[in-house]
N, C-alpha and C positions, 0 to 999 in steps of 0.2 A: 677538539670535541672527542669525548670518550666513545668507545665502541658501543656501549649500551645506548647512549644518547643518539648516536648515528643510526643504530638499528631501529630505535623508536621512531625517529624522523622518517626513515625509509618506509616503515610499516604504515605510518600515518599517510604518507604520500601515496603509497600503494592502495590504501583503503579509500582515499579520496578519488583516485582514478577509477577504482571498481564501482564507485557510486555515481560516476559521471555519465548519466544517460540523458540526452536531450530529447524531450518529447516532440513528436512531429505535430505540426499545426493541424493536420487533418484529424488526428486523434483528439486534440483539444477541442476543436470545433464540434466533433461528433458527440462529445460528452456535455460540453457547456451549453449546447442549444436547449437542454432540458431545464435550465435554471435561470433563464434570462430575467424573468420578473423579480427574482430574489436579489438581484444585484443593484436594482434602482436605488439611488441615494446612498450607496454604501462606499466605504473605504476598502479597497482591495489591496492586499499585500502579498507579493510574490517574494518570499524571503530565502529562496534557494536558487536564484536565477540571476545570471549575468544580464544586466539590463540591455546590453548591446547584442546579446546573442540568444536570449531565451524566447521561444515561441509563445510562452505564456505572456510575457511582456508584449510581444507583437500582437497577440490576440486582443488583450485588454486595451492597448494603446489605440489600435485601429478601430475598436468598437466602443471607445470611451463614451461617446455621445449616444450611440445606439442603445447601450446598456443603461445609460443614465447614471454613470458612476459619479460619485462625489470626489474621489481621489484615487490615484493609482500609485503605489509605492513598490519599488523593486530593488532588491539588494543582492550582492554576490559575495562569495566566500573566497578569501585570499588563497586558500590551499587548492582551489579548483585548478586542474591542469588545463582547462579550456579558457579560463578567464584571460583575456588579453588577445584573443583574435582568431581562434580556429573556426568558429562558426558565426561570422559576423552577419547581422541583419541590417546594420546601418554602417555607412561610411561617413563618420562625422569627424572631419579633419580638426585636429587640435583638441578634441574633447575626449575621445576614447583613450583610456589609460594605457600606457606602455607597460609591458610585463604583467604583473599579477596584482596590481593595486585594486582593492575592493571599492566599488562605487555604489551609490544609490541614486535612483531617479524618483522624483516626486512630481506627479502631474495632477494639476487641479482643473485644467481646462485644455481642450483641443479645439482650435478654430480653423476655419478654411483659409489657411494662409496663402495657398497657391491659387485661390479663386477659381478652382475648377468645378465648384458646385457640389463637391463631395468631401467628406472627412476620411482621410486615409493615412497610410504610413508616411507619405510625403509631407503631410502637415505635421506629423510627429517629429520627423527628421528636422524640419524647419525650426520647430520649437527647441529641439536639443541644441541646434547650432546657434540660436539667437537669444536664448534665455539662460543666463549663467546660473540662475537660481534653481533650475530644473535638475541638473546633474551635478552632484558634488561627491568628493571622495569621503569614504567612511573614516572615522577616527580609529576604530578597532578593526578586527580582521573579517567582519561580515558573517561570522558564525551565528546561526540563529539563536544560540545560547548566550551571546554576548550582551552586555548591558545595553549597548546602543540599539541592537536589533530588538531586544525585549521592549524598549521604549516605543519603537515603531510598531511592534505587535500590539501594544496597548491601544494605539491609535486606530488600529484596523478593525473592520467589522467581519471581513471574510478573508481567509488565507487560501490561496490556490497555487499549487506548485507540484513538482516531482521531488520529494525530499530524499536525502541519502537513505538508501534502504537499510544500511548497517546501523543507522541511528533511528529507525522507525519508532521503536518503543518510546524513546526519549522525546522525539519530535511530537508524537501524538499526545503524550502526557502533558507537554507544555501547552498545546492548544486547548486541551480540556481544562487545565489549571487556570488559564486566562479567559475561559468561557468564550472562545472564539468559534464562529462558524468556519467550516473549512471544506475543501474538496481537494484531495491529494491522491497520488498514485502510490501503490504498494504491492508487494508480492502476496499471492494468495495465502502462503503459509503464515503471514502475519496474523491471520485469523486465530491461529493456535497459540500465539503468544499469550501468556497469562494476563499481561496488562491490557493488550488489545481486546482479548476475549471478554474481560470484565466490562470494558466499555460497551461492547456489543450487547452483552447480557443485560446491562443496565440501561439500554436504549439511549446511550450517549453517542453511539457511532453505528453506522450501517454502510451498506454498499450502494454505489451509484448504478449507472445503467450499462455502460460498455465494458463488461468484465469478461475475463478469460480470453481464449483465443491467442493469437500471436500479434504482438506489436513490435514495430521496428523503431529503434531509437538511434539518434545521431550520437556518435562517439568520436573522440580524438583519433586522428589518423594512425597514431602509434599505439592505439588500444589493441591488446592482444586478444584475438578471437580464435581459439584452436579449431573449432568446428566450422568447416567450410559452409555448411548449409545455413549457419546462423549469421553470416556476414554478407554484405554486398557493398559495392561502391558505385554511386551514381552522381554524375556531375562533380566529381572530385570530393564527394562527401561520403564518409564511411558510416554504415548502419549495422546495428547489432540487434538480432531478433530475440525477444523474450516472450515466453508463454506465461500464463497464469498471473497476468498483471491486472489488478483490480483498482477501481476508484473507491476510496474510502471517504465518507462524508457524514455530516450531520445536517446538511441542507435537506429540505423536504423533497421526497421523491414519490411520484404517483405510484410507481410500481410497488412501493412498500405497503401500499394499502390494498393491493390486489391479492385475492385469496388463491392459494395453490389448489389446483384441481386434482383431486385424488380419485382413482377409479379401481384400485386393487383392494381385495379383501384379505384379511389376516388368516394365515394358516401357520401352525407351529413348524411345519416342514420347511416352508419358504423363509420364515423369519425366526431363526434360532435364538434362544435366550443366551445372553452372555454368562460366562461362569463367574466373573468377578464384578459384574454390575447388574442391578435389578432392572434390566432393559432388554429389548429385543434388537437384533441387528437388521438394519435396512441398508442394502448395498447401493441403491440409487435413489436420488431424490424423487424421481418419477414413480418409484415403487412404494412410497409411503402409504400404508394401508389406511383406508377411510374409516374403518370400523374398529380400530384398536385404541383403547382409552388409556393404556399404560405408557410407560417411558420407552422411547425409541432412540436408538443410536443411528444418526444419519451422517452422510459425508459432509465435510466442511463446506462444500459447494451449496449446501442448503441455505447458507446465509444470503446468497444472491436471490433467493425466493422467499426469504423470511418476512412474514407479516405478523407483527406482534399482537394483532387482534385475533389471529388464528391459532398461534402456537405460543407456548411458554418455553423459554430456554432454561434448562435446569443445571447444565454443567457441560463438561467436556471430558473425554476419557484420557486424562493425563495421569491418573493414579494419585492425584492430590485430593485433599479434603476441603477445598475452599468453597465449593458450591453445594447446592442441595443434593444433587445426585453424586454420591461418593462410592468408592469401591466397597463391596461387601465381602471381599476375599483378598488376603495378602498371601502371596506364595512364599513358602519357606524353602530355602536352598534351591531356588529355581536354576535350571540349566538349559542352555540353548543347544540343540542338537542340529548340526549343519548337514547339508546334503551328503557330504562325504563321510559322515559318521563322527566327525570330530566334535568335541564338546567345548562350549564356551560359557562364560558367565551369562546367566539368564535373567538378570535384573530387569531387562526390558519388559518382561511379562508383567511387572508391577507398574508399568507406565503406559499401558494400552488396555483396551478391552480385549478379552480373550474368549475363544470358543473351545469347548471341551469335547473331545471325541474318544470313543473306545477303540478306534482303529488308527494305526500309525499313518500320519499324513505323508505325502510324497515329498514335499519340500521341507523347509526349516520348521522345526516344531520345538516345544518346550515341555519340560517335566518339572515337577516339584514334589517335595516330601509329603505335602499335605493334599496331593491330588492323585486320584486313581484314574489315569488316562493320559491323553496327549493334548497339549494346548497349542493353538495357533493364535497369533496376535493380529489384531485388526488396526489399520491406520486410524489416526485420530478421528473420533466420531463426536459429534455434538449431540447431547442428550436433550431431547425435546418431548413435549407432551401437548396433545391437542387441547385447546381451550373449549370447555363444554358449555 
């Protein structure tokens, strides 16, 4: 094997490990309780989950009858460092694959096989042990982009999982392409991705209920977590904390139909106008003025409160021209002036919204040949307008 091929394989393995976060059952239950009626009679597909280890599979298998599912399909990816036994939910002798062989499980019915009067994981385990048609190896590698998994996707009504964050754009695009309902986890910054934002703007994608805050994910024991405060080990299981984790979905949410309560009034002093966008800056979602009819730049956390009947989304301050709200100024020969006085390339000023000041800011600021004053850039803002 050549050096380049070896490096590519190591990079892929490293990327797979970075993406390997197993969602806790409590987080799944907390979100899924809002959608129960939407699962009745549906085929659910968890296409990024080791069937023997995923809490998504555990949730749907244990609640198969309570949710009224028609079918549950779960598949795993051969490159996962967890596939093969680090976080087992079931001990199914002779069935669970050794090593990293990708498997799929298809369940059409769960009966009370232990006659205890209730349907639970013990009945699912009995099914796995005694029905050879339920669990079968995949012919391909289990990647959601493989032909085999795409055929399973076509059969599904709703996809629910925690997909690889590094492949989020491609993953969501596939779900939209095949017109699937879905409920998936992703990083808050995915809102700013051109592809994801377009789906949000076009009302093909929105946010679920339990967003933000800190969530703890199960990870392999050899997963490197440099920050002590972001790791813990309980009962021999390693956990990694992540903030800004959101649920992305196109299932109906009642919160999406609730209007945001606004109580502040517009003043030009509190809401300065951008220099390069025809919009005012709003630093907090709670500060959106109730009496301003023009375009406003709001934090990306606004999407968690977005009601399409109350606001129109016009764009995002990316410096691009794809949407209705586009830059009205392009900076020539922009320079970034750092705190120590050093000068760097200032092209970033053309990729964000900017505020212009006649006095020199204390922190990092920008200058340009076609600007008389000092510029500061604002982190990504979503450009919105009240519906009248």
